[in-house]
C-alpha positions in Angstrom: 312.8 268.7 132.5 312.7 270.9 129.5 315.0 273.6 128.6 313.2 276.2 130.7 311.9 278.8 128.3 309.3 280.0 131.0 309.7 280.8 134.4 307.3 278.3 135.7 306.8 274.7 134.2 305.5 271.1 134.5 307.0 269.2 131.6 307.2 265.3 130.6 308.8 263.9 134.0 306.5 265.9 136.4 303.6 265.0 134.5 304.7 261.2 134.7 305.2 261.6 138.6 301.8 263.3 138.9 300.1 260.3 137.3 302.2 257.8 139.2 301.1 259.2 142.7 297.4 259.2 141.8 297.1 255.9 143.6 297.4 255.4 147.4 299.4 252.2 147.2 302.1 253.8 145.0 302.2 257.0 147.2 302.6 254.9 150.2 305.6 252.5 148.6 307.1 255.7 147.2 307.1 257.2 150.7 308.7 253.9 152.3 311.5 254.0 149.6 312.3 257.6 150.5 312.4 256.9 154.2 314.6 253.8 153.7 318.3 254.5 153.8 320.4 253.2 151.1 317.7 253.3 148.7 318.5 255.6 145.8 316.1 258.6 145.2 316.1 257.7 141.3 317.1 254.4 140.0 316.0 252.1 142.7 312.7 253.8 143.3 309.7 252.5 141.3 308.2 255.9 140.4 311.3 257.2 138.6 313.0 253.9 137.6 309.9 252.7 135.8 310.5 251.4 132.1 308.2 253.9 130.8 310.2 256.8 132.1 313.5 255.2 131.1 312.3 254.8 127.5 311.8 258.7 127.0 314.3 260.7 125.0 317.5 261.5 126.7 316.6 259.2 129.8 315.2 261.4 132.5 316.8 259.5 135.4 320.3 260.1 133.9 319.3 263.6 133.2 317.9 264.4 136.7 320.9 262.6 138.4 323.6 264.8 136.3 321.7 268.1 135.6 319.8 268.4 138.9 321.8 266.5 141.5 325.2 267.1 140.1 326.2 263.4 140.2 329.5 262.8 138.0 329.2 260.7 135.2 330.3 257.2 135.3 331.7 254.7 132.5 329.3 252.3 130.9 328.9 249.1 133.0 329.6 250.8 136.4 327.2 251.6 139.3 325.7 254.9 139.0 326.9 257.7 141.0 324.8 258.5 144.2 326.5 261.7 145.3 328.1 264.8 144.1 331.7 266.0 144.5 332.6 267.7 147.7 332.4 271.5 147.7 335.7 273.1 147.4 335.6 276.8 148.3 338.9 277.6 146.5 337.2 276.3 143.3 333.4 276.5 143.6 331.6 274.6 140.8 327.9 274.8 140.4 325.8 271.8 141.1 324.5 270.3 137.8 323.4 273.1 135.5 322.1 275.4 138.4 323.6 278.7 137.5 326.0 279.8 140.3 324.7 277.5 143.0 326.3 274.6 144.8 324.1 272.5 147.2 322.4 269.3 148.3 320.0 269.4 145.4 319.2 265.4 145.9 318.5 265.9 149.6 316.3 268.8 149.2 314.3 266.9 146.6 314.1 263.8 148.6 312.9 265.8 151.8 310.4 267.8 149.8 308.7 264.4 148.4 308.7 262.9 151.6 306.9 265.8 153.3 304.4 266.2 150.4 303.6 262.5 150.6 303.1 262.7 154.4 300.7 265.5 154.0 298.8 263.8 151.2 298.6 260.3 153.0 297.7 262.0 156.4 300.7 260.3 158.2 303.1 262.0 160.9 306.6 262.8 160.0 308.3 259.9 161.7 311.2 259.0 159.3 312.3 255.8 160.8 308.5 254.4 160.4 308.6 252.0 157.3 305.0 251.0 158.0 303.0 254.2 158.0 299.4 253.7 157.9 297.6 256.3 155.5 294.1 257.7 156.3 293.7 259.7 153.1 294.8 260.2 149.6 295.0 263.7 148.5 295.9 264.5 145.0 299.5 265.6 144.2 300.8 267.9 141.7 304.4 269.1 140.7 305.8 272.4 139.4 309.1 273.7 138.7 310.0 277.6 138.8 313.5 279.0 138.0 315.1 282.4 138.7 315.6 281.8 142.5 319.3 282.4 143.9 319.1 278.7 145.3 317.3 275.2 145.0 314.4 274.9 147.4 311.2 272.7 147.6 307.9 274.1 148.8 304.8 272.1 149.7 301.3 273.7 150.1 297.8 272.1 150.4 294.2 272.7 150.5 291.1 270.4 151.2 287.3 270.6 151.2 286.2 271.2 154.7 282.8 269.5 153.9 284.9 266.4 152.6 288.3 266.0 154.3 289.2 263.1 151.8 289.1 265.6 149.0 292.5 267.7 149.0 295.2 268.9 146.7 298.8 269.1 147.7 301.3 271.3 145.4 305.0 270.6 145.4 307.0 273.5 143.9 310.5 273.3 143.2 312.2 276.9 143.1 315.7 276.7 141.3 318.2 278.9 139.8 318.3 279.3 136.1 319.8 276.4 134.1 321.7 278.4 131.5 319.0 278.4 129.0 317.2 281.7 128.0 313.7 282.6 129.1 311.2 283.6 126.7 310.5 287.4 127.1 306.6 287.0 126.8 304.4 284.2 127.2 304.6 283.6 123.4 307.0 281.5 121.6 309.7 283.6 119.7 309.0 284.1 115.9 312.3 282.5 115.1 311.6 279.4 117.2 310.8 276.1 115.6 307.3 275.5 114.3 304.8 275.4 117.5 304.0 271.8 118.6 300.4 270.7 118.2 299.6 271.3 122.0 300.8 274.9 121.9 297.8 277.3 122.2 298.2 281.1 121.4 295.8 282.3 122.8 294.8 279.6 125.3 291.5 278.2 125.1 291.3 274.5 126.4 289.7 273.5 129.5 290.2 269.9 130.4 291.6 267.6 133.0 295.0 268.9 132.7 296.6 272.3 131.8 299.0 275.1 132.4 298.5 278.6 131.3 300.8 281.4 131.4 299.3 285.0 131.8 301.6 287.9 131.0 302.1 291.1 128.8 302.8 290.8 125.2 306.0 293.0 124.9 309.1 293.4 127.0 311.8 296.1 127.2 314.9 296.1 129.4 317.2 298.8 130.7 320.9 297.6 131.4 322.8 299.0 134.4 324.5 302.3 133.6 322.4 302.8 130.3 319.8 305.5 129.9 317.3 303.9 127.5 315.3 300.7 127.4 315.9 298.2 124.6 312.6 296.7 123.4 312.8 292.9 122.8 309.6 292.3 121.1 308.8 288.4 121.2 312.1 286.7 121.6 314.2 285.8 124.8 315.4 287.6 127.8 319.1 288.5 127.6 321.4 287.4 130.5 322.1 290.8 131.7 322.7 291.1 135.6 320.8 293.5 137.5 318.9 294.8 134.3 315.5 296.4 134.8 312.5 294.6 133.1 309.4 296.4 132.0 306.5 294.4 130.4 303.6 296.2 128.5 301.4 296.0 125.7 298.3 294.1 126.9 297.8 290.9 128.8 297.6 287.7 127.1 297.0 283.9 128.1 299.1 281.3 126.5 299.0 277.4 127.0 302.7 276.3 126.5 303.6 273.0 124.6 305.0 270.3 126.8 308.2 270.6 125.3 308.3 274.2 126.6 307.4 272.9 130.1 303.6 272.9 129.8 301.4 269.9 130.2 299.7 267.6 127.7 295.7 268.2 127.7 295.3 264.5 128.0 298.1 264.1 130.8 301.0 261.7 130.4 300.4 258.1 131.7 303.3 256.5 133.9 302.7 252.9 133.0 
């Protein structure tokens, strides 16, 4: 996942997962893997352990294990961790990089994927059934949004009443912040690095893949116990607890670059 400059993102890993689950056979195998006790969610399931995923910068598998799930690092050559340290209420530690939250992110992710695949394949929820028979293949898409107090998974779907084989299942993970600041407006800050080629300000592309951010051009913030709003212009939101945020200045539409959590216009191929 990217460094979360926007409140809602897709990014590189979810783009790959989107592409992987476009085939019914892969979806079915992933569901069976996730239902099978003892199979690790990431390193031993084909979708996440694919060579094309491993070859990406910073190894997304290790990134998700440590930053999403809070698995402790292990010395080189040792088997990977498959669980996070037990919770100590006398010394509470956040899970991975999720600010001020501790919980079973791996378990929530696993169950969310299971439920989404069951809807997409049209199979009942029988966790012990390792031979499910699908009767459809809805398209799956994955989205991540931050700013919630805890980690959750959401599954929603829609299909064409005239053609029940045509449907879309949307998986949304809502998480706390990850310690990186959010952009104050849809636009990249003026002092950010040169915009990547796939960043569009304003957005105009219409293609097979895309993600647009719609918001206002300016932001001002009122801190607790202060009398006046502080204008931010185009920058990042400060980490001020309980601040009041006001946006104004006209609505704009931006297509974020993939590095900022958007999606490539041509998609990203899993294999």
